[in-house]
N, C-alpha and C positions, 0 to 999 in steps of 0.2 A: 937553692941557695935564697937567701930573702934582703927584701929592699929595702931600705931606711928610709924614710922618706926625712925630709929638713923643712921642717917648716919656722919661715923666719918671723921674727918674735918681733912687735914693734912699742915701745914703751910709750904709752898714752900721757902727755902732763897730767897732772893731778889738776883739780878742781878750781884748787888754787889757784895754779899756775894761767889757767884758762882765761879768770878772772883778772886775774893781775897784767895780760895783756891786754884784755878790753879794756880796763882800765886806761891802761898809756896809749893804746889809740884812741882815746877818746881826747887824751892831753895832749895830744900832737896836733889834733884839727878836731876840735868840738864845732863841726858841721853838721848839716841834714843828717850827708852821706855817711860819716862817719859814727853815727849814732845810729845809723841803721847796722853800721858792718858792725857795730858790738853787739846791736841784737840777737845778731847773725850767732856771733862766737859766745853770748852766755846760752841761747838754742843749745848749742851742738854741746856746749858743756853738761846739759842737764841730760841729754840726751844718751853720752858717752855714758854718766855716771850713774845711770839708771840701774837700782841693784836686778839683773838678769832675773826674768819670772816676772817682775811688779807688775801688776795691775796697770792701768792708766785710768785717774777719777772719768768720772762721767762730769767732764767740766761743761757742757752745755746743760744738760742739764739740772747742775748747780746754778749754773749764770741763769737759767730759766726762773727758780726757784728762788733765787735770791731779786730779780726782776718786778715778780707776783709778789715777795712781802714789799716791796719799795714803793708798789702802784697802790698796793692795798691802804698801806702806811697813806701815801699821798691825799689817795681819796678822801680817810675819813677826818685827816688836817685840812681839808676843804683846798689842797693843791693839787694841781695839774699835773698828770705824767707829760715830763717833755718827749715833743719830736723831733726833734733837731736834729737833721742828720743820722737818722737809725736806719741802718744796713737791713733791717729784718721786720719792716714797715709794714703791717699788715692791718686790713678794717676792712669791714661789710658794713653800711647805711641802709636802712631801708626811707625814701622819701612820701610823704603823707601830705596831701593837698586837702583841708576840711573845707575851708570856704575863705571867703576876701579877710577873715578876721586873723585866721592861723594855719599855718601851717608846719609840719613836723619832719625832722630832722631824726633820724632814729637809729644811730651804732647798734649791730647788733654781734653777740655771744657767737664767736668764731665754732665751729659744731655744733651748731645750736640743734638741737631733736625738735619735734612737735610738741612734746611738751614742755622743754623749755618756750618757744614761740607763744603757747597758751600762756604760759601764764605771764609772761612779758605782755603778750593782747586787755589780760585781764587787767593788770595793772595801770596799764595806759587808762584805757575804759573808769578805773577811778579816779585816776588823775583828773584827764578828760573832766570828769561826772564833779570832779572838787574845784575845777576852776571854770563851772557854770557853763560848760560847753554839751547841748544835747546830740545823745549819740545816736537815735533812729536812723538816722539818715547816710553814716558813714559806716561801711565796709572792710575800713583798713588794709584793703589793697594797695601798697606799696610799690613804690618803682627804686629798684636795688639796683646800688653803682657800688664796686669793692675796689681797694686797692692790695697791689698792683693790676692793671688792666689786662696785662699784656707780659710773661716772661719776661721779658726783654728792659718793662720800666723795673723792674727787682734787681738790675745791675747798675742805674743812675745813683751816682753817687750823691749826691745830697736827694732823698726820696721823699723827704719832708718837704720840702718849696714844690719837689712836682706834684706830691699829693695834693698840698695846698691848694693848686692853682689849678689842678683838676674837678677838685671839690667845687671851689669857689666857683669854676667857672659854670659846674653842675648851676649849682644853686641861681646864678645870676640869670640863666636861662630859666629857671622856673621860675623865677618872680617876674621875669617880663612878660611868661606866658598867665600867670597865673594873678599877681599881684597883689599880696597877699601883704596885709600889715604886721602880723608878727612870723616870728620864724620862732620853735622851742625846739631845743636842741639838746637832746640826752647823748651825752657824749661821756668817754672815757681818753681810748686812744687819742684823738682827733679834737680834744679841749683846748689843746694849746694852738688848735687854728682858731679858736672863737674867743677866746677870754679875751678879757684884757686887761693892764693893769696900771690905775691909774695913783701916784704915790706911796706906790709900794703896796696897795691894797686891789685884791680882785675884782673884778667888777664882771658881776655876769650877764647883767640885763643893761642894754644898754640900745641907741637908736644910728644904725648903719648910714650915716651920711648919704655914701653910695648909691645903693640900692632902695632907700626909702623905704626900711621896715625896722619894727623892732627885732633885738635879738635876746636870746633868753639861753641862755647854757646849765644846764643841771646836770646830774650824775646819770647813767644811763641805770634803764630799768633790771637790766641785770643785777646791777650792781646794789638796789636797794633790796633787791629778793635773796642777794648771797650775806647784804647786811643791813637788818633796819632800822637800825638807828638812823641811818641815813635819808630818813624816809620826812622824818624833823624837819632837818633840813636842808631838801629839798620842796616843804613846803615854806618855808621861809623865803630861800629863792625865787619861786613862783607867785609871790606876792603882787610885782609890779605889774608882771603879765595881769594877774588876776582882775588887777583894778583895771586896767586898760579896755579887757574883756566884757569886765557887767557894766562898763561906763558905755559904751559901743551899744 
């Protein structure tokens, strides 16, 4: 004796019908809650009508590549990458106090190898030599700080503001301890924290009225290693600093 199984089948709405429903929801109430509901409906449409067995694209990888291309383009054009409200904001910086004339804040590459560190240190030595800084007494043993400082901080909504406050507090403390006259910043991710804009023009060298030291912001050492054409721009950006160091 056989048993016949009955499986009820529900006819799913077409993708067109689902989208029409979404638009009707938005027409009825164009509020934030309705917009959120519309987003859920459209996401549901995408899930229901995806071909079976279809592989999902690696969205995170694609986004990362687009971000890297955008940042590289921004660096070459002299525009800082934005840091506002980044949910995945990560950076690591080294602070070096050389003497009363100069301190350095160096943003370092994530996943840096000993070989990468040596290349960056060698390039920094060359930059400082060009700035007429004697290197015999400097060991380049920096103090490192990173963001996020703890896992809980990665859940903060406006990470850029929190990270900026943390970094500014660190530099303020170092300024009070060491009383340096100039701070040279090699930055990429954090460049937006320090660059100023006056009449639509990016200002990379200026006097910090609150802390009473000069700030000079230029590209990271790693970006110069990866894109040697940046070295000419960096040299031009460092001229005001060089002039102050020579006159001291």
